[in-house]
N, C-alpha and C positions, 0 to 999 in steps of 0.2 A: 076274687080279689079280697084279701083280708082287710080288716079295719085300718091298720096302719098304712097299707099301700093305698087304700082308697083316700085316706086323709092327705097323703102326700100328693096324689094326683089332683085333688081339689086345690091344694096349695099352689101347684104348678099352674092350674087353670086360672086362678086369681092373678098370679104373677104375670102370666102371658096375656091377660085380658081376654081370655076365651071362655070364661065361665058362663054357662047358660047358652052356649052356641047350639043351634038346632041339631038334633040327632042326624047323623049321617053326613053332616057338612064339615069338611076338614077345616080346622082352625089354621089361621095364617101365623107363621112363626114370628116371634119378636126378633127384630134385627138389632144386634149389638156390635159396636166397633170397639176394639181395644187399640189404644195408641199410646205414644209417649213423645215428649218433647225432644228427646235425644236417644241415640242408640246405646246399647249396653246396659240397660236398666232391668233386663229380664222380662220384657214385654211378651215375647213369643212363648217363653217358658210358662209365664203366668196364664196366657190364653189357653194353652194346651191343657195344663193341669186344672184350670178353672172349669173347662169344658168337661173334663173327666169327672170332676167333683159333682157337677150338675147331673151328669149321666148316672153317677152312683146314687143320686138322690131320686132317680126315677124320671128325669127329664130326657126328652129326645133332642139331641144337640147335633148340629152340623157345623164344623169348623171350615171356614173359607180362608185359605192363605192368600191374603191380598197385599202382601209386602212385595212390591215390584223390585226385582233385581236381587232381593235378599230373602226370598221365601225359604223357610227352613223348618216348618212344622213337621214335614216328613222326615227330615234329618234327626230331629229330636226324638222321633219314635223308631228310628232305624228302618224306615219303610221306603222302598223305592217305588214310587207310583208309576203305573203303566201308562196312564193318561193324565192330562191336565186340562185346564180351561181352554187351552189352545185348540185341542181336538174338538171341543164342543163348538167353539166359534167358527172353526173351519168346516163344520158340518160332518166331521169324520166319526164322531161318537155322540150319543145322546146323553142326557144328564145322569141317568142311572149308571151308565157305563164309566163316567169319569169320577164318580164318587168312590173313593178308596176307603178301606177299613183299617184303622190303626190300632193302637193299644186298647185292649178291652172292647174291641169292636166299635171304636169311635169313628163315625163317618167324617171324612174330610175331603175337600177339593183342593188339589195343588194348583196354585196360580201359574207359576213359571212365566214363560214368555207371553202367554196368553193374556196376562194382566195388562200389558201395554196395549195390546190390540183392543181390549175392552173399551178404552177411552177414545178410540177413533172410529167406533162403529156408527153406521148410519142409524136413523131412527127406526127403520124397518128391521134392521139387524138387532137393535136393542130390544125391540118388541119380541123378536124370536128368543133372545136370551131370557127376557122376563118370563115368557111362557114356559121355557124349559125349567127355570128355577122354581116357578110356581108349582110345577109337577111334584117337586120334592118338598117344598116349603110347607105344604099342607100336612106332611107327615111329621113335621118337627115342632118342638116348642120354642127352640131358639136357633138362630143362625148367627154365629159369631165370626165377624171379619177381623182377622189379625192384620192391621194396616202397617204401613211403613213408619219408621220413626221420623220425627220432624214433620214439617207441614208442607208437603208437596201439593200441587193442585189436585192430584189424584186422591191423596189422603183427605184433603179438605172436603172433596165431594162425598167420600164415604161417611165422614163424620156428620156432615150437615144433613145427609139423606137418611141416616139410621135413626132408630127409635131412641137409643141410648149410647153414651160413649163413656168407657172406662179409661181413665188416664193413669198410666203407671209411672211412678217416679220413685226416686230414692232420696236419702238424706243429703246426698252430695249437692252443694250449692248450685252447680251448673245444671243439674237435673231439675232442681226446684225452679230455677229461673226459666229454663226452657219449657217446663210444663205449664207455667203461668203464661208464658209468651204464646204458646199454642192455643190455650184457652182464650186469650185475648183476641187473637186473630180470628178464630172461629166465631167468637161472640160478635165481632165486627161484621161478619158475613151473614150470620144466621142467629138471631136472638133466642129462638125456641129450640135450643139444643140442651139435652139433659146430661150433665156431667156427673161423674162420681170419681173420687180419688182412690187409688190403690197405692199404698206406701210399701215399697219392697226393700228388702235387705236392711231392716232396722234392728237395733240392739234389743229393744223391748217396746212395749205399748206406749210408754211415755215418750220415747223418741218419735214414734209414729204420730202421736198427737201433736207434738211440736212442729213437725213438718207440715202436717195438714193445716194447722192453725196459721202458719206463715202464708200459705197459698190462699186460704179462705179469707183471711183478714184483708189482704191486698185486693182480692177480687171484690170483696164487699165495698171497699173504699173507692176503687177506681172503676170497676165494672158494674157496680150496683147489682151483684148477683150472689146467690148462695151456692157454694160448691160442697156438697156433703161428702163425707168419707165412707167408702164401702168397708174398708178394713186394711189390714197390713199383713205382711209376711216377714217373719224374722230371718235374719241372715243365718244360713244353714249350710254347712259343708256338704251335706248329702245332695244338695241341688247340683253342684258341679260334678260330683261323682256320678250322678244319674245322667248328666249330659254326656260325659265321657262314655258311658255304657249305652247311650242312645235309647234310654228308657225313661219315660216321665217319672219324676221323683215321687209322685204320689202312688205310682205303681211299684217302683223299685224299692222304696222305703216308706211304706204306708204309715209307719209309726213315728216318723221323724217330725220335728217341729214344723217345718214348712208344709208338710202334708196335712197336719192338723189345722194349720192356719188357713190353708186353701179350702178345706172343708167348711170351716167356720164362715169364710167369705161367701161360699156358695149358699149356705143356709141363710145367711143374712140377706143375700141378694133375693132369694125366693120369698122372703118375708117383707120385702119393700115393694109396695104396689107400683105398677108402671105409670109413667107420666103420660097423660093424654091431654090433648087440646081439641076444642070443637072443630077446628079446621085442619086437623092433622090426620092423614091416612096412615094407618099402621100396617105392619106386615110387608111382605115383599112387593106387593103392588104399590103400596104407598111409598116404599123405598125407591122404586124405579120411577114413580111419578115425580118425586122430588129430584131424583137424579137427572131426568130429562129437563126439568125446569132449570136446574143449575147449569146444564150444558149449553143453554141458549146464550 
């Protein structure tokens, strides 16, 4: 491994909180949810290209399409998955068999109808699901859940159980209002949730800053919390062209503005240390521990 690659892996280790892990012991992946207050803001497109950007930087990333009823990560890549979460929950396939490979070899799990079943499992079945996910989580640096837009009870459980939540919004007033409303409701359910804003489809950095300040100032005043901004993506016609081609824009047009923005976002993300608290379990086991607590 050359010096540059070694430095990058050390950066990933710090970012995932696994630096100094005992040799031979697999590190548990950091669990990230990506959500939005309303649909149509480019959440799934962001999730997919953000994951690809992290992968290009040397991270091992698994995308989990957790958008019940509107799962479309596979569509954005032009991939028809053979299996989905449904086949795992029914015991028809194991975890390795339901992981599909998308653009640039990006591993992902298609949710499909299986996502609805996930929320009605017994505790013993959830333990089986946890054990299966743990088998692959040890091989990953990040597991990214692309949740549904808005705040259903299922999305709420994903957000409150995960290590971090990225909230995607746009400069549209309704998008800003809905993003704040989502954060407010989650805050009322679970205070120890780490949020970061991603401002999509902006004209320039100045507009992104204005949007972020609107949400941050209201959150400070009424929720007594800080909401940092991870970054922004400029409005770029290449994004829609890539959607029509069913190729992620960062792969179809790597030199476009949106692709450069998403790369910058990924680099910034890796340079921000993860949030830990003394009573918080991280990784997939911690995720499921909190999941079960919230299900009671």
